[in-house]
N, C-alpha and C positions, 0 to 999 in steps of 0.2 A: 482480585486481579487476575485477567486472563491470560494465558501464554499461548504463544502463536509462532509458527515457522515459515519460513521461505525455503521451498522447494526449486531450487535453480532447475531450468530446461536444460540442463548441459549433459544428458545422454539419453540413450535411444529407450522407447518406452517399456520393454522388461524391466530393465534397472530402474527407471524412473517411475513406475509403476509402483514398485516395491517401497520406495521411498514414501509416497505419498499413502500407501496402506499402513505402513508402520505410523507414521505420523498420527494417523487415527487412531491405531490402537493403544498408541502411547496417552493418548487423551487431551492433544494440544486442541485448543479452540479453533483455532483456523490454521489452512496452509495456504500459503500464498506464492504466486511466481513473477517473474519480472516481463513486462513486454517490452522486448527490446528487439531488433533485428540481429544485433550482435552486441556483445558488450564485454568492455575493458579487458582483463588477461584472458577472456574467453574468446576473445576475436577470430582466432584459428583453430577452434574447437568446437564440439558438437553444441548447437545453438538450434533447441527448436520453439515454432510458434505458438504466443501465448492463448488464443483461440482454441484453436483444436485440442491443445493438451488439457486444457481444462473442459472441454466437453468429455475427453476421455476419463479424465480423472472424476467428473461427476457419475460416470458408470461404475469407476472403480471402487469408488468409496459411499459412504450412506449419510454419514451423520456431520463430518468436520465441515465446516465454513469454510470456502474457497474465491480466489477472486485474484484480479493483478495487484501488484502493491510496486509501483503504480502503473496506469497505463497514461498516456500523454500525446498531444498535438503533433510532436515529430512527425509522424508518417500515418496518421488517422484522420478521418474526418468522423464529427461525432454522429452523423445519422447512421452510416455502417457501423459504426462501433456501437450505437444502441441498439440496434437490431441482432448484432451479435450477442451480446450482454443479456438481453430479452431472452435469447435461446438458450443462454448458459443459465440463466436463472428458472427457465423451464425444465432443462434435463437435469438438472442439481435439485429440482423441487424445493425451490427458495432456499438455497443455501450461499448464495452470491453476494459479496460486499466487494464493492468498485472503489479500489484507490486509486487516486488521479492526482497526477503533478505536473508541473511546467515543461519537465523534459530538460534538455540541456544539450551543449554542442557535444561532437563527437560523430559517432558512427552513423545512428540513427538521423541525425541533423543532417548529414554531409551526403550520405549515400546515394541522393536523388540529384546531387550538381547546382542545387540551387544556391542562394547568396546566404548566409547564415544571418537570422535575425539578430537584429540588435536587442538587448536585455529589455528595454521597454517593450518592442514589438513581442518577444517571447511572454511576458507579462500580458500584454493584452490578447494575445492569443490563447493564452491560458484559460484567463480570465472569462474569454467568449465561448472557448472549445465546452469548458466545464458547464458553463450556464445553458449553453444548448444542450449538451448531453442530458444535464438533471432534467431540462422540459421533455424531451424526447423520450426518456424512460417513463416520466410518469403520464403522457399523454398518447392516446392511441392516434391522434391526427394533429398534424401540425404543418404551422406556415409559420416562419420565425426569419424576421428583417435583421440580418447580421452582417458585420462589413467582412469578416474571414470566413464564415460557417453559415451561410443562408440555406435555409429549408422551404422547398415550395410543395404544399400539398401531401406533406408525406404520409405514409402510414404505418404504424409501429404496433400492430394487432398479433395476437391479441394481448399483448400487454405483458408485462413480467407476473409471475407467481405472487411476489412480495410487491403490496400498495401502500403507499402511492407509487414505490419505487424502491429495487435495492438501496440497502446502504451505502451512500457516499462519502468517503474518506477521504478528504483531501490534503495534499502535502503541502506545507508552507515553512518556509524560514525567515523571511523577511518580513519587517512590519504590514505590509500591503498584501502580502499572500496569507499572512497570519489572519489579516482583518477579512481576508474574503474566506477564507474557511471557514470562518466564526458566522458568517453569513449566509453561505450556501451549503455547507457541510452537514452532515451526521457527527462528524468526527475530524479528527485533525492528524497526519502524520508528521512524525519529529524524527529527524535523523541526527541531530545535534552538531548540525553544522554550523557555517559565519563564528568559528572558533576564533576570539580574539585574542592576541599576546596578553595581555591584561587580565585575561578570564579564563576558568579553567571551562570544560565542556558543560560540567554540573551547574555552573553559574550561568551559561549561556541559554541551557535548557530552562533554568528557573525563570529567567527574563523573559525568555519565548513564551514561558506558559503562564506568566502574569500577564502579559499583554494578551494573550487569549481570553483570560477572566474578563480583561477589561473590554474586549471588542465583543463578548459575550453579553456583557451585560450594557453596552451601548446598542447592540443589536435586538435587545430585550428578549433576549434568549437563556434560558436555564441552562447551568451547566450539570444537572444530573443526567440527562439523557445524551449529554454531547460525550462521545468517545475521544480518547486522548491514546494513540498509538505510538511507541518509542521502536524503532526501527533499528537494532543494533548491527554495527559495522563499520561505519562510517565516522568514525571520531576517535580521537586519541584516549578515550576510554576502553579498557580489556574487561569486558564483566565475564567473561568465560575462559578464565585463565584456571579457575576452581572451581568448584562447588559453592565453597564459601565464599569466594568474589561476586559469584553470580547473585548469592541472597542478599549479600549488603547492598551489592549494585539497585536491584529490584526493590529491594526494601524503600530505597532512597527514593527512588523514581515513582514509586505507590505515592510517597510522601508528596511529593510535586502534583499528584493528582492523576496520574496515569492510570488508564482503566486495562490497557492491555499492552504486553512488551513482546516482540517479535525478534526472535533469533534463526541464524540460519543452519539450515540442515547440512551437516559435514559434505564436504566435496575434498577428496584427497588431491594432493598437490595444486591447492589451490589459497587465495587468502582466508577460506573458509574450512581449513584445515582440522576442524574440531575432534579432538578424540570420541569416537562414537559412544563409548561407555560413559563418559561425562552428559556428552549429551542427553543420553537416555536417562540417567539420573536425574538431571534438571528437569527433564519433562515429567517423570515420575512422582520425583520430591519436591521439587521446586516450591510450587504452588503454597503447599504447607508450611514449607521451612520460611518462606516469605511472609505467609500470615502470622507469625510468630516472632517475627522480625521487630526491633525496638530501638 
């Protein structure tokens, strides 16, 4: 099982660069960041932009994978984003992983003053946005007839370093989104959402994972090369309370078929105010401990 981290863009570059470099030194598989204009409790705090930040990170690191986890249609057009992602893949020498999600209501969705999308329209835009983005990342020239994001005679030269395109990891909680992730993605992002009062988070995630299995079979796709990422921090589970709780949580989610777990790099005075020494112990000893878990 791979272990990765999210480095929030919540500091100026000198401080943030040190975290990305340390994440690489600690041996994390990947270090991701969020693609928002502002976000939750950080609304009135420092918050940097995803694309230029990852370009700087590409130069500041050499081996760790990187990318948005996740980007969304809230304030992006897939053609512009595709050109930026191709550039990031080039600058990082093929280390880019692209996480994509539907986005949600809030700052990113409201800042341009448009009417909020309905749940149905948000899903429709998510499906079209991701489909168009996947096509653009794999083609050098495109014309795409689409309702929301049409493209006319575009050029994506020279194309990404990774062929046919960088890995596309699709976030999905509900049945339609999970089905879509199984059809178009190279992997699935789960955050343990949609917690029902009659089920624990682990039970909900187990049901979602089983649904993904069914959808992969329905799409005639084998699951061996399909990544399953769990992003911690958005459920009632608290796996980072201690090293032992992390190992137990990670072992249980490995048993559910997850191939990569993602935890947040500590941020003081925030919901991610994790003890730095515990974070580093998890990074350096966690994988071996999980491998021995029964």
